[in-house]
C-alpha positions as CSV (number, residue, x, y, z in Angstrom):
1,I,0.0,0.0,0.0
2,E,1.3,3.4,-1.0
3,V,0.1,6.7,0.4
4,L,0.0,9.1,-2.4
5,N,-1.8,12.1,-0.8
6,I,-3.3,13.2,2.6
7,S,-5.9,16.0,2.7
8,P,-5.8,18.0,4.6
9,A,-2.1,17.8,5.1
10,S,-2.4,19.2,8.6
11,L,-4.9,19.4,11.4
12,R,-5.4,21.9,14.2
13,L,-6.1,20.5,17.6
14,R,-7.6,22.5,20.5
15,L,-6.7,21.1,23.9
16,E,-8.9,22.0,26.8
17,R,-8.6,21.3,30.6
18,T,-10.8,18.8,32.1
19,L,-13.1,20.2,34.9
20,S,-15.6,18.8,37.4
21,H,-18.7,20.6,38.4
22,E,-21.5,19.8,40.7
23,A,-24.6,20.4,38.4
24,P,-28.1,20.9,39.8
25,I,-31.0,18.6,38.4
26,R,-34.2,19.8,37.1
27,P,-37.3,17.7,36.5
28,R,-38.8,17.3,32.9
29,T,-42.4,16.3,32.6
30,E,-45.0,16.1,29.9
31,G,-48.8,15.2,29.8
32,S,-51.7,16.8,31.8
33,L,-52.9,15.7,35.3
34,P,-56.5,14.8,35.9
35,D,-59.0,17.7,36.4
36,G,-58.7,19.1,40.0
37,L,-55.2,18.1,40.7
38,E,-51.8,20.0,40.6
39,I,-48.3,19.5,41.4
40,Y,-47.3,21.0,44.8
41,E,-43.6,20.1,44.6
42,V,-41.3,17.9,43.0
43,V,-38.2,16.6,45.1
44,I,-35.2,15.1,43.5
45,N,-32.6,13.3,45.8
46,P,-29.7,13.8,45.1
47,N,-30.6,17.1,43.6
48,R,-27.1,17.6,42.3
49,I,-24.6,15.3,40.7
50,Q,-21.0,15.5,39.9
51,I,-20.0,15.9,36.2
52,E,-16.6,16.3,34.4
53,G,-15.6,17.3,30.9
54,P,-13.9,19.8,28.8
55,E,-13.8,23.3,30.4
56,R,-15.9,25.0,27.8
57,E,-18.7,22.4,28.0
58,I,-18.7,22.6,31.9
59,R,-19.0,26.3,32.0
60,R,-22.0,26.3,29.7
61,T,-23.9,23.8,31.6
62,E,-26.1,25.4,34.2
63,Y,-28.2,22.4,35.0
64,L,-29.0,18.9,34.0
65,S,-32.5,17.5,33.3
66,T,-34.2,14.3,34.2
67,E,-35.5,11.9,31.7
68,T,-39.2,13.0,30.6
69,I,-41.7,11.8,33.0
70,D,-45.5,11.5,31.7
71,L,-48.0,12.9,34.2
72,S,-51.0,11.6,32.3
73,G,-53.4,9.7,34.4
74,R,-51.3,10.3,37.7
75,A,-53.8,10.8,40.7
76,S,-51.7,10.7,43.8
77,T,-48.3,11.3,44.9
78,F,-45.4,9.2,43.3
79,T,-41.8,8.3,43.4
80,L,-39.6,7.0,40.7
81,L,-35.9,6.1,39.9
82,V,-35.1,8.2,36.9
83,D,-32.2,8.7,34.7
84,V,-30.3,12.0,34.4
85,E,-29.6,13.1,30.7
86,V,-25.9,14.0,30.2
87,A,-24.9,14.9,26.6
88,S,-21.4,13.8,25.5
89,P,-18.6,14.8,26.0
90,L,-19.7,15.5,29.5
91,R,-19.6,12.3,31.7
92,V,-21.2,11.6,35.3
93,V,-19.0,10.7,38.0
94,G,-20.9,8.0,39.9
95,S,-24.7,7.0,39.3
96,V,-26.8,8.7,36.6
97,Q,-30.0,7.8,38.3
98,V,-31.8,9.8,41.1
99,N,-35.0,9.3,43.1
100,M,-37.7,11.8,41.9
101,T,-40.9,12.4,44.1
102,V,-43.9,14.4,42.5
103,R,-46.1,15.6,45.3
104,L,-49.7,16.0,43.9
105,G,-52.9,17.5,45.6
106,E,-56.1,19.1,44.9
107,V,-55.9,22.5,43.1
108,R,-55.3,25.4,45.3
109,V,-57.3,28.5,45.3
110,R,-57.5,32.0,46.9
111,K,-60.5,33.4,48.9
112,V,-61.0,36.8,50.4
113,V,-62.9,37.1,53.7
114,S,-63.9,40.5,54.7
115,A,-65.1,41.9,58.2
116,V,-63.0,39.7,60.4
117,P,-63.1,41.2,63.9
118,V,-59.7,42.2,65.5
119,L,-59.2,41.2,68.9
120,F,-56.8,42.6,71.4
121,E,-54.4,40.7,73.8
122,G,-52.3,43.0,76.1
123,G,-51.9,41.3,79.6
124,A,-52.7,44.0,82.2
125,M,-52.7,46.9,79.5
126,A,-56.2,48.4,79.0
127,K,-57.7,47.9,75.6
128,P,-56.5,50.7,73.4
129,P,-58.5,52.0,70.1
130,V,-57.8,49.8,67.1
131,S,-58.4,50.9,63.7
132,P,-59.8,49.4,61.6
133,K,-61.9,47.1,64.0
134,K,-62.5,44.6,61.2
135,I,-59.9,43.5,58.6
136,T,-59.8,41.6,55.2
137,V,-58.1,38.0,55.2
138,E,-56.8,36.2,52.3
139,L,-56.9,32.3,52.4
140,W,-55.0,30.0,50.1
141,G,-55.0,26.2,50.0
142,P,-57.1,23.1,48.6
143,R,-60.2,24.2,47.0
144,S,-62.5,22.0,49.2
145,L,-61.0,23.2,52.4
146,V,-60.8,27.0,51.5
147,E,-64.4,26.9,50.4
148,E,-65.8,25.5,53.6
149,I,-63.9,27.9,55.9
150,K,-66.4,30.6,57.4
151,L,-65.9,34.0,58.9
152,S,-66.4,32.4,62.3
153,D,-63.4,30.1,61.8
154,I,-61.1,32.9,61.4
155,G,-59.3,34.7,64.3
156,A,-57.4,38.1,64.1
157,T,-55.4,39.0,67.0
158,I,-53.2,42.0,68.1
159,T,-50.8,41.3,71.1
160,I,-49.0,44.3,72.6
161,E,-47.8,44.7,76.1
162,Q,-47.1,48.4,76.5
163,L,-48.1,51.5,74.5
164,S,-47.6,55.0,76.1
165,R,-50.3,57.5,76.0
166,G,-50.4,59.4,72.5
167,D,-48.1,56.7,70.9
168,R,-49.1,54.7,67.8
169,A,-48.2,51.4,66.6
170,V,-49.1,49.7,63.2
171,L,-49.3,46.0,63.8
172,E,-50.1,43.0,61.6
173,P,-52.8,41.0,63.3
174,R,-52.0,37.2,63.9
175,I,-54.4,35.0,62.0
176,T,-55.5,31.8,63.4
177,L,-57.6,28.9,61.8
178,P,-59.0,25.7,63.3
179,D,-56.4,23.0,63.7
180,K,-57.8,20.8,60.8
181,Y,-56.6,23.8,58.3
182,R,-53.2,24.4,60.1
183,D,-51.0,22.5,57.8
184,T,-52.9,22.9,54.5
185,V,-54.2,26.4,54.3
186,T,-52.3,29.7,54.8
187,A,-54.0,32.9,56.0
188,R,-52.8,36.4,56.0
189,P,-54.0,39.8,56.6
190,V,-54.5,42.1,53.8
191,S,-53.8,45.1,55.7
192,A,-52.3,46.2,59.1
193,A,-54.0,47.8,62.1
194,L,-53.3,51.0,63.8
195,V,-53.1,50.9,67.7
196,R,-53.3,54.0,69.7
197,G,-51.9,54.3,73.3
198,R,-54.4,55.9,75.9
């Protein structure tokens, strides 16, 4: 065998340092959940993995994605062992699989409740004038729970130990709900209350 010609006659090589980097992982999903459900949170464990490769590729990689998970027909929280997608020339140091938990729940809604009475707690201190005497409260949580909450279920309390005569204090009332809503429904006052010392 005789080599008559080589084309091109020369090659330009670019050498790069190999770097390692701990990249965050983001979930990738497709499909639609059944009506009335939504994703509350997605937990990936571990949520970062070590990758290594050419410096240029490492620096342009902001995050990695999981394989695509189909949500169609899912009706409750689920956990899967999923692959993390890594494009060449990058490579993973260790396992390319992570646990992914998708927490599902009833669609959450907001509800505004007006005319919630403001109560005062002040120990031995005489009750000062409070303005306004009734406030508006915003609720947020699963639809069925939020819709069943009544005005009488909501408490709005101002606590102050001491306030000199003529002084003023702008305070945010503490909002309370019955125990059954404590971990699922959030409640916040839409406005603060003005308290005047006597």
